[in-house]
MILUM-34482 format. One line per field, with one value per residue: residue in one letter; x, y, z of N, C-alpha, C in turn. Coordinates in nm, 2 decimals. Layout:
N
type A; ...
nx X; ...
ny Y; ...
nz Z; ...
cax X; ...
cay Y; ...
caz Z; ...
cx X; ...
cy Y; ...
cz Z; ...
# end
This chain:
166
type M; D; E; I; Q; A; K; R; L; V; D; T; Y; S; D; M; L; L; R; I; G; I; S; Y; L; K; N; K; C; D; A; E; D; I; C; Q; S; V; L; L; K; Y; I; Q; S; D; V; E; F; E; C; T; E; H; E; K; A; W; L; I; R; T; A; I; N; T; C; K; N; L; L; K; T; A; Y; R; K; Y; D; V; G; I; D; E; V; P; E; A; Y; T; T; D; E; Y; S; S; E; M; L; D; I; I; N; R; L; P; Q; K; H; R; I; C; I; Y; L; Y; Y; Y; E; G; Y; S; A; K; E; I; S; G; L; I; G; K; G; E; V; T; V; R; Q; Y; L; S; R; A; R; K; R; L; R; D; Y; L; S; E; D; T; D; E; N; K; R; G; V; N; Y; G
nx -1.50; -1.24; -1.00; -0.74; -0.73; -0.77; -0.57; -0.41; -0.48; -0.39; -0.12; 0.01; -0.10; -0.11; 0.04; 0.08; -0.18; -0.18; 0.08; -0.01; -0.19; -0.15; 0.01; -0.19; -0.33; -0.16; -0.11; -0.10; -0.22; -0.51; -0.46; -0.38; -0.65; -0.84; -0.69; -0.77; -1.02; -1.05; -0.96; -1.19; -1.39; -1.36; -1.33; -1.55; -1.70; -1.83; -1.65; -1.53; -1.26; -1.04; -0.83; -0.48; -0.37; -0.62; -0.72; -0.57; -0.56; -0.82; -0.87; -0.64; -0.78; -0.99; -0.87; -0.80; -1.02; -1.16; -1.06; -1.05; -1.28; -1.32; -1.17; -1.29; -1.60; -1.66; -1.52; -1.28; -1.20; -1.15; -1.02; -0.63; -0.33; -0.09; 0.12; 0.12; 0.14; 0.38; 0.56; 0.54; 0.67; 0.80; 0.78; 0.85; 0.83; 0.84; 0.85; 1.09; 1.41; 1.36; 1.07; 0.96; 0.99; 0.83; 0.64; 0.59; 0.43; 0.18; -0.11; -0.20; -0.07; 0.19; 0.04; 0.07; 0.33; 0.37; 0.23; 0.34; 0.65; 0.67; 0.54; 0.52; 0.33; 0.25; 0.16; -0.04; -0.22; -0.22; -0.35; -0.62; -0.63; -0.67; -0.81; -0.80; -0.64; -0.46; -0.28; -0.26; -0.21; 0.16; 0.22; 0.15; 0.37; 0.50; 0.55; 0.68; 0.85; 0.98; 0.87; 1.04; 1.37; 1.33; 1.35; 1.55; 1.71; 1.72; 1.80; 1.94; 2.12; 2.09; 2.21; 2.47; 2.51; 2.49; 2.71; 3.06; 3.31; 3.52
ny -2.05; -2.25; -2.40; -2.37; -2.11; -1.99; -2.04; -1.94; -1.69; -1.64; -1.67; -1.47; -1.19; -1.17; -1.07; -0.82; -0.74; -0.74; -0.55; -0.29; -0.27; -0.27; -0.11; 0.15; 0.12; 0.05; -0.16; -0.51; -0.75; -0.65; -0.56; -0.82; -0.91; -0.77; -0.78; -1.13; -0.95; -0.90; -1.12; -1.30; -1.14; -1.14; -1.40; -1.49; -1.36; -1.21; -1.11; -1.06; -1.00; -0.82; -0.87; -0.91; -0.65; -0.54; -0.67; -0.67; -0.37; -0.39; -0.56; -0.42; -0.08; -0.27; -0.31; -0.06; 0.06; -0.14; -0.03; 0.19; 0.16; -0.01; 0.22; 0.38; 0.22; 0.21; 0.05; 0.08; 0.39; 0.36; 0.16; 0.00; -0.07; -0.32; -0.20; 0.05; -0.09; -0.01; -0.26; -0.45; -0.68; -0.71; -0.86; -0.85; -0.90; -0.74; -0.47; -0.22; 0.01; 0.18; 0.14; 0.21; 0.46; 0.57; 0.49; 0.73; 0.87; 1.09; 0.90; 0.95; 1.02; 0.73; 0.57; 0.60; 0.58; 0.37; 0.31; 0.33; 0.28; 0.03; -0.16; -0.03; 0.14; 0.36; 0.78; 0.84; 0.59; 0.55; 0.78; 0.71; 0.44; 0.57; 0.74; 1.02; 1.33; 1.34; 1.53; 1.61; 1.36; 1.32; 1.62; 1.45; 1.26; 1.43; 1.62; 1.33; 1.27; 1.44; 1.49; 1.22; 1.25; 1.49; 1.33; 1.15; 1.29; 1.39; 1.18; 1.12; 1.28; 1.30; 1.05; 1.21; 1.26; 1.24; 1.03; 0.98; 1.12; 1.22
nz -1.16; -1.17; -0.92; -1.08; -1.18; -1.01; -0.84; -0.95; -0.93; -0.68; -0.63; -0.89; -0.70; -0.45; -0.32; -0.41; -0.35; -0.04; 0.03; -0.11; 0.05; 0.35; 0.28; 0.32; 0.56; 0.76; 0.84; 0.96; 0.99; 0.94; 0.67; 0.53; 0.56; 0.40; 0.14; 0.17; 0.06; -0.12; -0.29; -0.28; -0.35; -0.58; -0.67; -0.64; -0.86; -1.16; -1.36; -1.61; -1.77; -2.08; -2.02; -1.88; -1.79; -1.78; -1.57; -1.34; -1.27; -1.17; -1.01; -0.77; -0.77; -0.66; -0.44; -0.28; -0.28; -0.09; 0.14; 0.18; 0.24; 0.52; 0.67; 0.73; 0.93; 1.24; 1.37; 1.31; 1.44; 1.73; 1.71; 1.82; 1.75; 1.69; 1.65; 1.79; 2.07; 2.32; 2.43; 2.27; 2.04; 1.71; 1.46; 1.12; 0.77; 0.62; 0.69; 0.63; 0.64; 0.50; 0.41; 0.64; 0.66; 0.34; 0.49; 0.68; 0.51; 0.33; 0.29; 0.13; -0.10; 0.01; -0.12; -0.42; -0.44; -0.41; -0.58; -0.86; -0.81; -0.76; -0.84; -1.11; -1.27; -1.51; -1.46; -1.56; -1.56; -1.33; -1.20; -1.34; -1.12; -0.92; -0.91; -0.93; -1.11; -1.40; -1.29; -1.06; -0.99; -1.02; -0.82; -0.60; -0.66; -0.62; -0.44; -0.24; -0.29; -0.24; 0.00; 0.15; 0.02; 0.25; 0.51; 0.50; 0.44; 0.77; 0.93; 0.84; 0.89; 1.20; 1.25; 1.25; 1.37; 1.65; 1.59; 1.78; 1.71; 1.81
cax -1.35; -1.18; -0.92; -0.63; -0.76; -0.77; -0.46; -0.30; -0.46; -0.36; 0.02; 0.02; -0.14; -0.19; 0.16; 0.06; -0.23; -0.07; 0.10; -0.14; -0.35; -0.06; 0.03; -0.35; -0.44; -0.08; -0.14; -0.03; -0.42; -0.57; -0.39; -0.45; -0.81; -0.82; -0.60; -0.85; -1.22; -1.06; -0.97; -1.26; -1.49; -1.28; -1.36; -1.72; -1.73; -1.78; -1.54; -1.47; -1.21; -1.04; -0.62; -0.45; -0.37; -0.73; -0.76; -0.54; -0.65; -0.95; -0.78; -0.57; -0.88; -1.13; -0.84; -0.83; -1.14; -1.18; -0.98; -1.14; -1.42; -1.24; -1.09; -1.40; -1.60; -1.60; -1.42; -1.13; -1.13; -1.14; -0.89; -0.51; -0.26; -0.04; 0.28; 0.13; 0.17; 0.55; 0.62; 0.48; 0.82; 0.70; 0.94; 0.77; 0.94; 0.73; 0.88; 1.30; 1.42; 1.28; 0.91; 0.87; 1.02; 0.74; 0.47; 0.54; 0.45; 0.00; -0.16; -0.25; 0.10; 0.22; -0.03; 0.11; 0.45; 0.37; 0.13; 0.48; 0.75; 0.66; 0.43; 0.51; 0.27; 0.26; 0.09; -0.18; -0.27; -0.25; -0.48; -0.72; -0.66; -0.69; -0.98; -0.77; -0.65; -0.32; -0.14; -0.31; -0.14; 0.22; 0.18; 0.21; 0.51; 0.65; 0.57; 0.65; 1.00; 1.04; 0.94; 1.15; 1.42; 1.38; 1.27; 1.60; 1.86; 1.69; 1.83; 2.21; 2.17; 2.03; 2.32; 2.59; 2.51; 2.56; 2.88; 3.18; 3.42; 3.65
cay -2.01; -2.35; -2.44; -2.39; -2.00; -1.93; -2.08; -1.84; -1.55; -1.56; -1.68; -1.36; -1.08; -1.13; -0.96; -0.68; -0.72; -0.71; -0.38; -0.16; -0.24; -0.20; 0.10; 0.18; 0.09; 0.04; -0.32; -0.68; -0.86; -0.61; -0.55; -1.00; -0.91; -0.68; -0.97; -1.23; -0.97; -0.91; -1.24; -1.34; -1.11; -1.12; -1.52; -1.53; -1.29; -1.36; -1.04; -1.08; -0.89; -0.78; -0.90; -0.90; -0.54; -0.49; -0.82; -0.64; -0.29; -0.50; -0.61; -0.24; -0.02; -0.26; -0.32; 0.04; 0.10; -0.21; 0.01; 0.30; 0.16; -0.02; 0.30; 0.47; 0.18; 0.30; 0.01; 0.17; 0.48; 0.28; 0.00; -0.04; -0.16; -0.37; -0.18; 0.12; -0.13; -0.04; -0.31; -0.50; -0.64; -0.80; -0.95; -0.86; -0.95; -0.60; -0.38; -0.22; 0.10; 0.27; 0.19; 0.31; 0.65; 0.61; 0.48; 0.89; 1.03; 1.08; 0.83; 0.93; 1.01; 0.65; 0.50; 0.65; 0.59; 0.20; 0.18; 0.41; 0.23; -0.06; -0.24; 0.00; 0.23; 0.55; 0.88; 0.87; 0.53; 0.52; 0.90; 0.60; 0.35; 0.58; 0.87; 1.15; 1.37; 1.28; 1.62; 1.54; 1.23; 1.45; 1.67; 1.35; 1.24; 1.57; 1.61; 1.23; 1.27; 1.56; 1.42; 1.14; 1.30; 1.54; 1.23; 1.10; 1.39; 1.40; 1.09; 1.13; 1.43; 1.25; 0.99; 1.22; 1.38; 1.06; 0.98; 1.07; 1.14; 1.22
caz -1.12; -1.14; -0.84; -1.08; -1.17; -0.84; -0.73; -1.06; -0.87; -0.55; -0.67; -0.88; -0.70; -0.37; -0.25; -0.42; -0.30; 0.11; -0.03; -0.12; 0.18; 0.44; 0.24; 0.34; 0.65; 0.83; 0.99; 0.81; 1.00; 0.83; 0.54; 0.53; 0.58; 0.24; 0.09; 0.15; 0.02; -0.22; -0.37; -0.31; -0.45; -0.75; -0.76; -0.70; -0.93; -1.26; -1.35; -1.70; -1.82; -2.17; -2.10; -1.78; -1.73; -1.67; -1.39; -1.17; -1.26; -1.11; -0.81; -0.65; -0.70; -0.52; -0.26; -0.24; -0.20; 0.01; 0.22; 0.22; 0.36; 0.64; 0.76; 0.71; 0.97; 1.37; 1.45; 1.29; 1.49; 1.85; 1.77; 1.83; 1.59; 1.79; 1.68; 1.90; 2.22; 2.33; 2.42; 2.18; 1.93; 1.60; 1.31; 1.00; 0.56; 0.50; 0.77; 0.66; 0.75; 0.35; 0.41; 0.74; 0.60; 0.33; 0.54; 0.75; 0.42; 0.37; 0.31; -0.11; -0.12; -0.05; -0.27; -0.58; -0.44; -0.44; -0.75; -0.86; -0.83; -0.65; -0.93; -1.20; -1.32; -1.49; -1.30; -1.63; -1.55; -1.13; -1.20; -1.34; -1.05; -0.80; -0.97; -0.91; -1.26; -1.40; -1.32; -0.94; -0.90; -1.08; -0.80; -0.48; -0.63; -0.65; -0.31; -0.19; -0.27; -0.15; 0.23; 0.20; 0.07; 0.33; 0.59; 0.43; 0.49; 0.92; 0.96; 0.82; 1.01; 1.34; 1.35; 1.25; 1.54; 1.69; 1.63; 1.86; 1.64; 1.88
cx -1.28; -1.06; -0.77; -0.60; -0.80; -0.62; -0.34; -0.27; -0.41; -0.18; 0.01; -0.02; -0.14; -0.05; 0.13; -0.08; -0.26; -0.03; 0.03; -0.24; -0.29; 0.00; -0.06; -0.35; -0.27; -0.09; -0.12; -0.19; -0.42; -0.58; -0.40; -0.51; -0.91; -0.74; -0.72; -0.97; -1.16; -1.05; -1.12; -1.41; -1.46; -1.34; -1.51; -1.79; -1.74; -1.84; -1.54; -1.37; -1.09; -0.85; -0.63; -0.43; -0.45; -0.78; -0.70; -0.55; -0.75; -0.92; -0.68; -0.69; -1.00; -1.04; -0.82; -0.92; -1.18; -1.11; -0.98; -1.28; -1.44; -1.23; -1.17; -1.54; -1.52; -1.55; -1.25; -1.05; -1.15; -1.05; -0.77; -0.44; -0.17; 0.12; 0.28; 0.16; 0.32; 0.60; 0.63; 0.61; 0.73; 0.85; 0.78; 0.83; 0.87; 0.85; 1.07; 1.25; 1.34; 1.15; 0.85; 0.91; 0.90; 0.59; 0.45; 0.43; 0.22; 0.03; -0.22; -0.10; 0.19; 0.14; 0.06; 0.22; 0.51; 0.33; 0.32; 0.55; 0.79; 0.60; 0.43; 0.47; 0.27; 0.16; -0.05; -0.24; -0.24; -0.37; -0.63; -0.78; -0.69; -0.84; -0.95; -0.70; -0.53; -0.23; -0.19; -0.20; 0.04; 0.26; 0.26; 0.32; 0.55; 0.70; 0.63; 0.74; 1.10; 1.04; 1.02; 1.30; 1.48; 1.37; 1.46; 1.69; 1.79; 1.77; 1.91; 2.20; 2.18; 2.20; 2.42; 2.56; 2.54; 2.68; 2.97; 3.31; 3.58; 3.74
cy -2.15; -2.33; -2.38; -2.22; -1.95; -1.98; -1.95; -1.67; -1.53; -1.59; -1.51; -1.21; -1.08; -1.04; -0.81; -0.61; -0.64; -0.61; -0.31; -0.17; -0.24; -0.08; 0.18; 0.21; 0.05; -0.10; -0.43; -0.72; -0.74; -0.56; -0.74; -1.07; -0.90; -0.81; -1.04; -1.15; -0.99; -1.00; -1.31; -1.32; -1.14; -1.28; -1.61; -1.46; -1.32; -1.27; -1.05; -0.98; -0.92; -0.81; -0.85; -0.82; -0.52; -0.56; -0.66; -0.50; -0.28; -0.42; -0.45; -0.17; -0.09; -0.32; -0.21; 0.06; -0.01; -0.13; 0.06; 0.28; 0.10; 0.08; 0.42; 0.41; 0.23; 0.25; 0.06; 0.27; 0.48; 0.16; 0.05; -0.03; -0.20; -0.29; 0.00; 0.11; -0.08; -0.11; -0.39; -0.54; -0.75; -0.78; -0.90; -0.80; -0.75; -0.44; -0.37; -0.07; 0.19; 0.20; 0.16; 0.43; 0.65; 0.57; 0.61; 0.94; 1.04; 0.99; 0.85; 0.94; 0.83; 0.54; 0.55; 0.60; 0.47; 0.18; 0.22; 0.37; 0.09; -0.20; -0.14; 0.09; 0.36; 0.61; 0.86; 0.70; 0.52; 0.69; 0.80; 0.52; 0.47; 0.72; 0.99; 1.17; 1.40; 1.40; 1.64; 1.50; 1.27; 1.47; 1.60; 1.32; 1.24; 1.51; 1.49; 1.27; 1.36; 1.51; 1.37; 1.20; 1.40; 1.45; 1.13; 1.20; 1.40; 1.30; 1.05; 1.21; 1.37; 1.15; 1.04; 1.32; 1.28; 1.04; 1.04; 1.08; 1.21; 1.13
cz -1.04; -1.04; -0.93; -1.13; -1.08; -0.81; -0.85; -1.00; -0.75; -0.54; -0.72; -0.80; -0.51; -0.35; -0.27; -0.38; -0.07; 0.07; -0.02; 0.07; 0.37; 0.36; 0.30; 0.50; 0.80; 0.97; 0.89; 0.89; 0.86; 0.69; 0.44; 0.49; 0.43; 0.13; 0.02; 0.05; -0.08; -0.40; -0.39; -0.37; -0.57; -0.78; -0.75; -0.76; -1.07; -1.38; -1.50; -1.83; -1.97; -2.13; -1.96; -1.72; -1.65; -1.62; -1.32; -1.21; -1.20; -0.92; -0.79; -0.73; -0.61; -0.41; -0.23; -0.25; -0.08; 0.19; 0.32; 0.30; 0.48; 0.73; 0.74; 0.84; 1.17; 1.46; 1.43; 1.37; 1.65; 1.82; 1.73; 1.74; 1.72; 1.70; 1.69; 2.00; 2.18; 2.38; 2.33; 2.10; 1.80; 1.49; 1.18; 0.82; 0.62; 0.55; 0.67; 0.71; 0.65; 0.40; 0.54; 0.73; 0.47; 0.46; 0.75; 0.65; 0.39; 0.29; 0.11; -0.13; -0.09; -0.12; -0.39; -0.57; -0.47; -0.52; -0.90; -0.93; -0.80; -0.80; -1.05; -1.28; -1.40; -1.43; -1.43; -1.56; -1.31; -1.12; -1.23; -1.23; -0.87; -0.79; -0.87; -1.07; -1.28; -1.29; -1.11; -0.91; -0.92; -0.96; -0.59; -0.58; -0.64; -0.49; -0.25; -0.19; -0.24; -0.07; 0.21; 0.12; 0.17; 0.47; 0.54; 0.57; 0.68; 0.94; 0.93; 0.87; 1.20; 1.33; 1.31; 1.33; 1.63; 1.70; 1.71; 1.79; 1.64; 2.01
# end
């Protein structure tokens, strides 16, 4: 792979891979490592793709598998992220109220929400990417939407209670 193709790969897919990593790992540093690992796997491989959609699907599948492998390691069992240290203050371009709410979802729901709403994949396409049935993906999406509605209504209710109208 030449330098121009490698630059295209990084420019096109690094943000998506980083978001997948953050969705799985809830840690930007680990997500950056995953992004780099996946891109290096692709650059060093001799894989050829039929089209850009096939290339993108391969990268997503590889990112998901790499995240799952990292989550299985003993290192992750005893690792404490910077987000969990109370006195730490970090600014993160990916943090927002909605992302904080999405991050409350179980991992299997988070990745489906991300792929569906942020990457534009259909439930059928997601099922192939994550290795679950289409019906299962639809259930994950439905349950995730319900939980998001519940979380949003909880936050709204808490804000209303905190307001002094008198």
